[in-house]
ZADO-1210 file (C-alpha; in nm, 4 decimals, padded with zeros to 6 digits):
<atoms>
<atom x="-02.6722" y="01.0310" z="01.2793" code="UNK" pos="1"/>
<atom x="-02.9299" y="01.2522" z="01.3840" code="UNK" pos="2"/>
<atom x="-03.1484" y="01.2365" z="01.6215" code="UNK" pos="3"/>
<atom x="-03.5120" y="01.2079" z="01.5511" code="UNK" pos="4"/>
<atom x="-03.7582" y="01.5012" z="01.6367" code="UNK" pos="5"/>
<atom x="-03.8828" y="01.3157" z="01.9480" code="UNK" pos="6"/>
<atom x="-03.5431" y="01.2458" z="02.0784" code="UNK" pos="7"/>
<atom x="-03.4037" y="01.6301" z="02.0702" code="UNK" pos="8"/>
<atom x="-03.7561" y="01.7244" z="02.2538" code="UNK" pos="9"/>
<atom x="-03.6596" y="01.4704" z="02.5199" code="UNK" pos="10"/>
<atom x="-03.3041" y="01.5937" z="02.5170" code="UNK" pos="11"/>
<atom x="-03.3928" y="01.9880" z="02.5116" code="UNK" pos="12"/>
<atom x="-03.6214" y="01.8934" z="02.8440" code="UNK" pos="13"/>
<atom x="-03.3091" y="01.7122" z="02.9832" code="UNK" pos="14"/>
<atom x="-03.1001" y="02.0007" z="02.9768" code="UNK" pos="15"/>
<atom x="-03.3594" y="02.2933" z="03.0932" code="UNK" pos="16"/>
<atom x="-03.4314" y="02.0511" z="03.3640" code="UNK" pos="17"/>
<atom x="-03.0408" y="02.0702" z="03.4657" code="UNK" pos="18"/>
<atom x="-03.0050" y="02.4448" z="03.3817" code="UNK" pos="19"/>
<atom x="-03.2103" y="02.5041" z="03.7060" code="UNK" pos="20"/>
<atom x="-03.1204" y="02.1955" z="03.9293" code="UNK" pos="21"/>
<atom x="-02.7105" y="02.2549" z="03.8658" code="UNK" pos="22"/>
<atom x="-02.6341" y="02.5334" z="03.6255" code="UNK" pos="23"/>
<atom x="-02.2635" y="02.5156" z="03.7413" code="UNK" pos="24"/>
<atom x="-02.2598" y="02.1892" z="03.5780" code="UNK" pos="25"/>
<atom x="-02.4766" y="02.2911" z="03.3209" code="UNK" pos="26"/>
<atom x="-02.2328" y="02.5467" z="03.2211" code="UNK" pos="27"/>
<atom x="-01.9375" y="02.3348" z="03.2570" code="UNK" pos="28"/>
<atom x="-02.1179" y="02.1058" z="03.0150" code="UNK" pos="29"/>
<atom x="-02.2397" y="02.3827" z="02.7574" code="UNK" pos="30"/>
<atom x="-01.8587" y="02.4443" z="02.6803" code="UNK" pos="31"/>
<atom x="-01.8201" y="02.0973" z="02.5216" code="UNK" pos="32"/>
<atom x="-02.1500" y="02.1733" z="02.3116" code="UNK" pos="33"/>
<atom x="-02.0553" y="02.1313" z="01.9055" code="UNK" pos="34"/>
<atom x="-02.2786" y="02.2443" z="01.6385" code="UNK" pos="35"/>
<atom x="-02.2721" y="01.9356" z="01.4857" code="UNK" pos="36"/>
<atom x="-02.2662" y="01.6066" z="01.6698" code="UNK" pos="37"/>
<atom x="-02.1249" y="01.3794" z="01.3704" code="UNK" pos="38"/>
<atom x="-01.8583" y="01.6202" z="01.2972" code="UNK" pos="39"/>
<atom x="-01.5041" y="01.4600" z="01.3402" code="UNK" pos="40"/>
<atom x="-01.3322" y="01.6040" z="01.7130" code="UNK" pos="41"/>
<atom x="-01.0188" y="01.6785" z="01.4947" code="UNK" pos="42"/>
<atom x="-01.0563" y="01.8731" z="01.1635" code="UNK" pos="43"/>
<atom x="-00.7658" y="01.7287" z="01.0339" code="UNK" pos="44"/>
<atom x="-00.8876" y="01.3854" z="01.0181" code="UNK" pos="45"/>
<atom x="-01.0574" y="01.4467" z="00.6835" code="UNK" pos="46"/>
<atom x="-00.7363" y="01.5621" z="00.5107" code="UNK" pos="47"/>
<atom x="-00.5271" y="01.4028" z="00.2768" code="UNK" pos="48"/>
<atom x="-00.1984" y="01.3140" z="00.5419" code="UNK" pos="49"/>
<atom x="-00.3671" y="01.0207" z="00.6939" code="UNK" pos="50"/>
<atom x="-00.4920" y="00.8731" z="00.3430" code="UNK" pos="51"/>
<atom x="-00.1142" y="00.9147" z="00.2714" code="UNK" pos="52"/>
<atom x="00.0152" y="00.7573" z="00.5343" code="UNK" pos="53"/>
<atom x="-00.1905" y="00.4165" z="00.5173" code="UNK" pos="54"/>
<atom x="-00.0871" y="00.4364" z="00.1203" code="UNK" pos="55"/>
<atom x="00.2817" y="00.4301" z="00.2315" code="UNK" pos="56"/>
<atom x="00.1919" y="00.1620" z="00.5142" code="UNK" pos="57"/>
<atom x="00.0419" y="-00.0546" z="00.2035" code="UNK" pos="58"/>
<atom x="00.3253" y="-00.0015" z="-00.0667" code="UNK" pos="59"/>
<atom x="00.5720" y="-00.0943" z="00.1554" code="UNK" pos="60"/>
<atom x="00.3780" y="-00.3704" z="00.3138" code="UNK" pos="61"/>
<atom x="00.3375" y="-00.5182" z="-00.0753" code="UNK" pos="62"/>
<atom x="00.6910" y="-00.4392" z="-00.1535" code="UNK" pos="63"/>
<atom x="00.8142" y="-00.6905" z="00.1389" code="UNK" pos="64"/>
<atom x="00.5706" y="-00.9486" z="00.0790" code="UNK" pos="65"/>
<atom x="00.6968" y="-00.9312" z="-00.2883" code="UNK" pos="66"/>
<atom x="01.0642" y="-00.9410" z="-00.1954" code="UNK" pos="67"/>
<atom x="00.9546" y="-01.2710" z="-00.0003" code="UNK" pos="68"/>
<atom x="00.8330" y="-01.4640" z="-00.2537" code="UNK" pos="69"/>
<atom x="01.1390" y="-01.3609" z="-00.5162" code="UNK" pos="70"/>
<atom x="01.3818" y="-01.4291" z="-00.2171" code="UNK" pos="71"/>
<atom x="01.1868" y="-01.7759" z="-00.1046" code="UNK" pos="72"/>
<atom x="01.3740" y="-02.0727" z="-00.3187" code="UNK" pos="73"/>
<atom x="01.1336" y="-02.2792" z="-00.5083" code="UNK" pos="74"/>
<atom x="01.0368" y="-02.6331" z="-00.5083" code="UNK" pos="75"/>
<atom x="01.2845" y="-02.8560" z="-00.6747" code="UNK" pos="76"/>
<atom x="01.2524" y="-02.9219" z="-01.0491" code="UNK" pos="77"/>
<atom x="01.2254" y="-03.3437" z="-01.0741" code="UNK" pos="78"/>
<atom x="01.5345" y="-03.4301" z="-01.2713" code="UNK" pos="79"/>
<atom x="01.4529" y="-03.5477" z="-01.6443" code="UNK" pos="80"/>
<atom x="01.4305" y="-03.9160" z="-01.7885" code="UNK" pos="81"/>
<atom x="01.7544" y="-04.1075" z="-01.8738" code="UNK" pos="82"/>
<atom x="01.9474" y="-03.9406" z="-02.1479" code="UNK" pos="83"/>
<atom x="02.2876" y="-03.9813" z="-02.3306" code="UNK" pos="84"/>
<atom x="02.5442" y="-03.7716" z="-02.1699" code="UNK" pos="85"/>
<atom x="02.6797" y="-03.5436" z="-02.4907" code="UNK" pos="86"/>
<atom x="03.0323" y="-03.6640" z="-02.5925" code="UNK" pos="87"/>
<atom x="03.0658" y="-03.9495" z="-02.3389" code="UNK" pos="88"/>
<atom x="02.8436" y="-04.2063" z="-02.5352" code="UNK" pos="89"/>
<atom x="02.6903" y="-04.2947" z="-02.1859" code="UNK" pos="90"/>
<atom x="02.3492" y="-04.2491" z="-02.0401" code="UNK" pos="91"/>
<atom x="02.2003" y="-04.1286" z="-01.7322" code="UNK" pos="92"/>
<atom x="01.9754" y="-04.4071" z="-01.5535" code="UNK" pos="93"/>
<atom x="01.6879" y="-04.2306" z="-01.4031" code="UNK" pos="94"/>
<atom x="01.4796" y="-04.2961" z="-01.1207" code="UNK" pos="95"/>
<atom x="01.1170" y="-04.4473" z="-01.0346" code="UNK" pos="96"/>
<atom x="00.8893" y="-04.3058" z="-00.7524" code="UNK" pos="97"/>
<atom x="01.0506" y="-04.4684" z="-00.4548" code="UNK" pos="98"/>
<atom x="01.4081" y="-04.4085" z="-00.5544" code="UNK" pos="99"/>
<atom x="01.4556" y="-04.6879" z="-00.7691" code="UNK" pos="100"/>
<atom x="01.6891" y="-04.7372" z="-01.0355" code="UNK" pos="101"/>
<atom x="01.5009" y="-04.7382" z="-01.3445" code="UNK" pos="102"/>
<atom x="01.7449" y="-04.9694" z="-01.6115" code="UNK" pos="103"/>
<atom x="01.8082" y="-04.8661" z="-01.9549" code="UNK" pos="104"/>
<atom x="01.7770" y="-05.1290" z="-02.2281" code="UNK" pos="105"/>
<atom x="02.1429" y="-05.1618" z="-02.3102" code="UNK" pos="106"/>
<atom x="02.2816" y="-05.1461" z="-02.6887" code="UNK" pos="107"/>
</atoms>
């Protein structure tokens, strides 16, 4: 964020007054001065390494979520309606909505 011209003049005046009134403090504060105030404190913050770490964390999180969904049991499937059991000739009765047996027509 850059400063407006008016703000720069005010800061320059404050700096000049500080140099006159407290030269020792002004000298200590000058040691912290930077060319560009918007520049990151650490030059390594703009490199690819933090992004790579974020990508690894995101990939591990996505993998754990996929594993969670794969290993979580699904909802039970409803049983099919009354059907003849192959080879026995018998029919298996189906259940109604309240768990009641639905009568099947006989032969």
